[in-house]
N, C-alpha and C positions, 0 to 999 in steps of 0.2 A: 455397070450402072453409071450413067453419066452424072455429072455434078448436079444438074437441075433435078433429076429424078431422085437422087440421094437426099437433097434438101427437102423435097416434098415428103419423102418417107420419114425423115427425122421430125418434120413438122407434125405429121399424123401421130407418131408415137408421143411426142411432147403434149399434144392436145389430149390424147387418151389418158395419160398419167395425171395431167392437170385436172381433167374432169373427175377422175376417181378421188384425187386429193381434195378437190373443192367440194364434192358431194359428201365426203367424209366429214368435212367441217360445216356442212349444211348451209353454205353461203356461196355467193359468187355467180356470175352469169352462166358459167358452164353447167351449174346445177339447176338454176331456176329459169334460165332462158333470158331473164332480165332482172334488174334489181327489184325486189319485192316492195310493194307499198306497205305491207304489214310485217310484223315481227315473225309470225308463223307462216310458213310456206303454204300450208293447207288453205290459207285464206286467199291465195293467189293461184287458183286452180288453172287458170288460163296461161300461166307463165311457164308451163312445162317444168322440166327438172326432175328431181329425185322423188319418185312416188313413195318409196319407203319412208322418207323423211316427212312427206306430207301426211301420210297415214299416221305415223307416230305422233306428229303434232296434233292431228285431229283427235287421237285418243287422249292425248294429254289435256286438250280442251274439254272433252267429255268428262274426264276424271275430275278436272278442276271444278266444273259446274256441279257435278254430283256431290263433291265434297262440300261445296258452298251450300247446296240444298240441305245436306245433313247438318251443317252448322246452324243454318237458319231454323231448322226443325228443333234442334237442341235448345236454341235460345228461346223459341216460342214456348217449348215445353216447360223450360225453367221459369219463364215469366208467368205462364198460366198457373203453374203450381204455386209460385210465390204469392200470387194474388188469391188463389183459392184456399191455400192452407191457413189455418189459424196461426196466431203468434206462437212461436216456439215456447215451450214450458220453461219458465225461469225458476231457479231455486231461490226462494225468498227466505231470508233469515228474519224471524220476528223477534225483536228484542224489547223486553220490558221488565220492570221489577215485579209486576203482577199481571196475571191474566194473559201472558204470552201464549200459553197452551190453549186457552179458550178461544183466543182470536185466530190462531192457526187452524184450529178445528172448524171454526165458523167459516173462515174463508175457503177451506177445503170443500165445504159443503155448498157454499153460495157463489164462490168465484173460482170455478174449475179452470183448468188449463195451466196452472202453475203448481209448484210443490212448496208447501209452507213448513218450516221447521222452527219450533219455539225455542228460545233461549231465555232462561230466567237470569237476569243480570243484576239481581238485588245484591249479590255478593261481589260483583265485578264482572267485567266483560270477558268474552273468550279472547284467545290470542288472535292476532291478525291473520295468520295463516289459516286458522280454522274458518274465519269469516270469509276469506278470499276463495273458499270452496263454494261460495254462494254468489249469485249474480246481482242481487240487490238486497237492501236492508229496509225493513219497516221498524221504526223506533217510536215508541210512546212510553208513557209511564202512568201509573195509577197510585197516587200519594207520593210525597217527597221521599227521596232516598239519597244517602250520602255518597253513593258510588256514581252518581250522575256525571261528575267531571271526568272520571276515568272512562266511563262508557262513551261520553261525548268525544273524548280524545281518540278512542279506538274507532268510532264511527267516522270521525274526521279522516283518519288514516285510510280507511276503506274508501271514502269518497275521493280523496286525492289520488288514489290508485286507479281512478277511472270508473268506479262502480257507482251505480245510481243509489240514492238514498231517499226514503220517504219518511217524513216526520209527521206525527199526528198528535192531537190532544191526548193527554195533558202534558205534553212536552213543555208547554209555555209556563206551567206553574212552577217548574224548577229552573226556569231561565233566570240568569243573574239580574235582569232588569225588572223582574216582577217584585212589586213592593206592596201591593194591596192584598185583600182577602185575609181571612183569619187563619193564616198559615204561617209556619215557621219560615225563617230566612231561607231563600232558595240557595241551592248548592251550585248552580250554574252547570253548563255543559262543556266546559273547557274550550278547546279549539273549534269544536263544532259550531259554536256561536259566531265564528268569523265567516262561515259560509252558509248558514241557514237563511232561508228566504225572509222570515218575519221576526221582528221583536215582539214583545207583548205590548199591550196598551197600558202597562203597569199593573194590571189586575189579572189578565188571563181569563179563562172561561169563568163567567159568573152565572148566577141563577137567572138567566134570561133566555127566552126561546130564540131560536134562530131559524130564518127561512131564506131561501135563495132569492136573490134579485135577478130575474131572468134577463133583464136588460144589460146586466153586467157581464154576461157570459161571452167570452171571446172564443171564436172557433179555433180549436187546437185538439190534438189527440187526447189531452187530459180532460177535455170537456165534451168529447164526442158522445152524443145521446143523452146529455145531462140537461134537463129542462126544469127539474124541480128537486128540492132538497130541504129537509127540515129536521130540527132536533128540539124537543120540548124539555122543560125542566122536569127531572125525575127525582122524586123524594127530596126536593129542595136543592138539587145539584144540576148545574148546567153543564152540558157535554159538548158545547161548540162555541166558537168565537173567542174574542179577547186578544186578537193579534193585530199587528200593524206592519205593513210591508216596508222593507228596507228600500233605499234607493237602488235601482237596478234590478229589482225583483219584478217579474211579470205577474200581475194579478189577473188570473184567467177567469175567475168568478168570485163574486163577493156576496156577503149576506145583505139582506135588505136593511137590517138594523146596523147603525154605526157602532164603532167600538167606544170604549170609555173616553177617548179623546175626541169624540164626535167626528171621527174620520172613517174612511172605508175599512171595513173589517173583512179581510180576505177569507174566502171559503176554499179556494184552490189557488195556490201560487207556486211559482217556479223560479229558481235561480240557477242559471246555467252558464258555464263558461266553456272554454275549449276542452277541458278535461274533467270538469266537475259538474254534476247534475244533482241538485237537491230539490225535491218536491215537498210541499207542505199542505196537508189536508186539515182544515180547521174544524175538525170534529173527531170524536173518539172512536177508535175501531172496536172498543169493547162495549159499545152501546147495546148490542143484542143481549149481553149478559144482564143488563139492568133494566131494559125497556122492551116494549113490544113493537115490532116492525109494523108500520102503517098507523100506529097510534102515538107512540112516544118519539118515533123517528121514522124517516121514510123518504118518499120521492125516489130519486135515482141513487139511493144510498150505495148499493152494491156496484152499480155502474161506475161510480166515482172511483172506488177501489180497483175495479177491473181495469179502468183506464190507466190508473197509476202503475199497476203491475205490468200492464202491456207496454206502456211507454218505457218503463225501465228495461223490459225484455228487449226492446228495440234499441237499447243503448241510447235512450233519450233522443231517438230520431237520427242517430249517427250511423245506423247500420246494425243489422241483427247479429248478436252473438248468441250461440246456443251451446249448452253443455254437451249435447250429443246430437248428431244429425238424426232426423226422423227417417223412417223407411222411404218415404216419398222423395226426400231430398237426396238420400243415398242413390236412388234410382236415377235421378237427374244428374247427379255428380258422375255416376257411371256412364251415362249417355254422353256427357260432355267429354269425359276422358276418352271414350271410344271414338268420338268424332275427331278429337285431336290426333289420336293414333292413326285413324283412317287418312286424315290429311297428310300426315308424315309419310305413311307407307305409299300412298298414291303419288306423292311428290317424288319419292325415291324411284318408284317404278317407271315414272315418266321420264327419268333422266336418260 
């Protein structure tokens, strides 16, 4: 074989091995015929080259789009269930020196969707770990009691741990700034008074009727569906009003009647910071024990409480926390995990 023929033969062998090597690496003019305009060779069908690689890339594209569709379906399912499902049941600790059990039973009957547990704190509060097993606290009192400062300190610890707190009448009669009414000296509520939404108007709830001022209502989860509210004097006792909002408190609804200082008397107020959420409802939760719904008190009475418990269950609008996932959310979570697994497996199979 002369030198020219030998050079041609060597050239053919070198091209053969170069083509195999280049096809193995899925790139180069020997595989594709020319430099592709797109990343995947299957998108350059007219460029010639390695059919196996084009087919593999096409399958990878199909797998990718199928995985994306599964992910979109999972997100849509999660969103639709989130919208359709009611607020997750919150575990509510009901604290009072009197009637905590009556209030817990009444709310169980009229404000379903949450679980209410009564704590009689007349002899002192439960320890913090016990309370932290609950998602939110409702605190009120009925008559003065000397353990109020200790209870207030414990509820304060609960609040700064990031748990929502709801305060209600007659909390104000034992607040340290209350000076009026024919009552003994108030005991105060300890550190809780540093984060509660309202002070008293120096008197607290007096024997005066209260009715909601519709024009005062500000759109908010705490006022959703609330258009009317009233509390009458029952047996010479007033069960609402007597508060005054602190600076920085949001008054979301107010009574038509001014407080003792001739200023706005909050019916629903909120004090919220990065980690603390305290709501205050300016009427007593044990009204059903003493009066008749629709006669002595009424309007959207139970809706007010439902809104408060729901808002607490949503972590005061900062995102839902739930004690245990519902069956529907477990299904959605399973679907999301299955989608992630499918994405991972398809990505590995396409390599």
